[in-house]
Structure formats: structure tokens, C-alpha cells
C-alpha positions as CSV (number, residue, x, y, z in Angstrom):
1,M,-126.4,-139.5,49.2
2,T,-127.8,-136.0,49.0
3,K,-128.4,-133.8,52.1
4,G,-132.1,-134.2,51.6
5,M,-131.8,-138.0,51.8
6,A,-129.6,-137.8,54.9
7,A,-132.3,-135.8,56.7
8,E,-134.8,-138.6,56.1
9,V,-132.7,-141.1,58.0
10,P,-133.8,-141.4,61.6
11,T,-130.8,-140.4,63.7
12,K,-132.3,-141.2,67.2
13,K,-130.8,-144.7,66.9
14,R,-127.3,-143.5,65.9
15,V,-125.0,-143.0,68.9
16,L,-121.5,-141.7,69.3
17,V,-119.6,-143.0,72.3
18,V,-116.5,-140.9,73.3
19,D,-114.2,-142.6,75.8
20,D,-110.4,-143.0,75.9
21,E,-110.7,-146.5,77.5
22,Q,-111.2,-149.0,74.7
23,L,-112.7,-151.6,77.0
24,V,-115.3,-149.1,78.2
25,C,-116.2,-148.1,74.6
26,A,-116.5,-151.8,73.7
27,A,-118.8,-152.6,76.7
28,V,-121.0,-149.6,76.1
29,C,-121.2,-150.3,72.4
30,M,-122.2,-153.9,73.1
31,L,-125.0,-152.8,75.5
32,L,-126.3,-150.2,73.0
33,K,-126.2,-152.6,70.1
34,I,-128.3,-155.1,72.1
35,D,-131.0,-152.3,72.1
36,G,-130.7,-151.8,68.3
37,Y,-128.5,-148.6,68.3
38,D,-126.0,-148.0,65.5
39,V,-122.9,-147.1,67.5
40,E,-119.7,-145.4,66.5
41,T,-116.8,-144.6,68.9
42,A,-114.1,-142.0,69.3
43,G,-111.2,-142.2,71.7
44,N,-110.9,-138.5,72.4
45,A,-112.6,-135.2,71.9
46,E,-110.6,-134.4,68.7
47,Q,-111.8,-137.7,67.1
48,A,-115.4,-137.0,68.3
49,L,-115.4,-133.6,66.7
50,A,-114.1,-135.0,63.4
51,R,-116.9,-137.6,63.5
52,L,-119.5,-134.9,64.0
53,D,-118.2,-133.2,60.8
54,T,-119.0,-136.2,58.8
55,A,-122.0,-137.9,60.5
56,T,-125.2,-137.2,62.3
57,F,-126.0,-138.7,65.7
58,G,-129.2,-138.7,67.7
59,L,-127.3,-139.1,71.0
60,I,-123.7,-138.6,72.2
61,L,-122.2,-140.3,75.3
62,V,-119.0,-138.7,76.6
63,D,-116.6,-139.7,79.3
64,Y,-115.4,-136.9,81.7
65,E,-111.8,-137.8,82.3
66,M,-110.0,-137.9,79.0
67,P,-106.6,-136.6,77.9
68,G,-106.7,-133.2,76.3
69,M,-110.2,-131.9,76.3
70,K,-112.3,-133.1,79.2
71,G,-115.9,-134.4,78.6
72,D,-117.6,-131.3,79.9
73,E,-115.5,-129.1,77.6
74,L,-116.4,-131.4,74.7
75,A,-120.1,-131.3,75.6
76,A,-120.0,-127.5,75.6
77,V,-118.6,-127.5,72.0
78,I,-121.2,-130.1,70.9
79,R,-124.0,-128.0,72.4
80,Q,-122.8,-124.9,70.4
81,R,-122.6,-126.9,67.2
82,L,-125.6,-129.2,67.8
83,P,-128.0,-127.6,70.3
84,H,-130.7,-130.2,69.9
85,T,-128.5,-133.3,70.3
86,P,-128.7,-134.9,73.7
87,V,-125.4,-135.5,75.5
88,I,-125.0,-137.9,78.4
89,M,-121.8,-138.0,80.5
90,L,-120.7,-141.4,81.6
91,T,-118.2,-140.9,84.5
92,A,-116.8,-142.3,87.7
93,H,-116.6,-138.6,88.9
94,G,-120.4,-138.0,89.0
95,E,-120.6,-137.2,92.7
96,M,-117.7,-134.8,92.6
97,L,-119.1,-133.0,89.5
98,R,-122.6,-132.7,91.1
99,A,-121.1,-131.5,94.5
100,S,-118.9,-128.9,92.7
101,G,-122.0,-126.8,91.9
102,R,-120.3,-125.9,88.6
103,P,-122.7,-125.9,85.7
104,L,-121.9,-128.5,83.1
105,T,-122.8,-126.8,79.9
106,G,-124.0,-129.2,77.3
107,I,-124.6,-132.1,79.6
108,D,-128.2,-133.3,79.7
109,L,-127.6,-136.1,82.2
110,I,-124.8,-137.7,84.2
111,V,-124.7,-141.5,84.5
112,D,-122.3,-142.8,87.1
113,K,-119.7,-145.5,86.2
114,P,-120.0,-148.4,86.8
115,F,-123.6,-148.5,85.7
116,R,-126.2,-151.1,85.1
117,L,-127.9,-151.6,81.8
118,D,-131.3,-150.5,83.1
119,T,-129.7,-147.3,84.4
120,L,-128.2,-146.5,81.1
121,R,-131.5,-147.3,79.3
122,E,-133.4,-145.0,81.6
123,G,-130.8,-142.2,81.1
124,I,-131.0,-142.5,77.4
125,A,-134.8,-142.3,77.4
126,R,-134.6,-139.2,79.7
127,A,-132.0,-137.5,77.5
128,L,-133.9,-138.2,74.3
129,A,-137.1,-136.9,75.8
130,L,-135.4,-133.6,76.6
131,H,-134.7,-133.1,72.8
132,P,-137.7,-134.3,70.8
133,P,-137.3,-134.4,67.0
134,A,-138.0,-131.0,65.4
């Protein structure tokens, strides 16, 4: 496939889920697939960055607490490379991160774990609305 053809493929429905817990990845993938998303997963930041070298995603969901590079660090790298791709952080540490006052560069929205499907859907809609197609 040529680059011109790849640009024609709608990417808003293609999602990368980055989480080191396989059960969390599987659950999030299942929920997203119910809504018609094409989902790929990565178990850590290194795998995620490698996937971003070979594929285009309309949305990226990252966990905060991962070995090696944390989710906020990964999001900052993603924002540098892909400034118009929305990034949602799924984390059990949402309250702590919000209370810290520290800016989370690259994160469009935090969704607290555990979350309900409607909460995830609302978060996805909000994040996608922040980055309309060019």
C-alpha cells in the first residue's frame, strides 16, 4: 500500500491500548471492539513507540503505572511525534495526578480505573473532539 492510500484510510476508529497488565488490555480491547474500533495493544512504552513507527492510530490509551517509561512520559513523546493524536490516560492514580498540580504533557483526558463503559465512551468522544481531522 502506498502512503497516499494509507492517508485515505479513516484512522479515528483505530486505537492503540498501552498497558502492562494483559487482563486490562484484553478488557479494554473487548469494550472498544464492541463499539467498532480496530484495536491493537502494547505492553509497555517501547512496544507502543515501535507500533507508532509502523501504523497510524486515531486514538491512544495509555496506563500511567508501567515499568520503564511511565504513561505521562510516553504521552509527552507521542505528543511530540503526533501532535494531533488524542491521548487518554487510563489510571488508578487519577486523583493523585490531578492533585499534584503537575502538568501532564500530551494527556488530553484522564479516565479513572476502574471505569464504566459509558465513562470510557464519553472520554473517547471528548478526546476525539479536541483533535478534529485536519
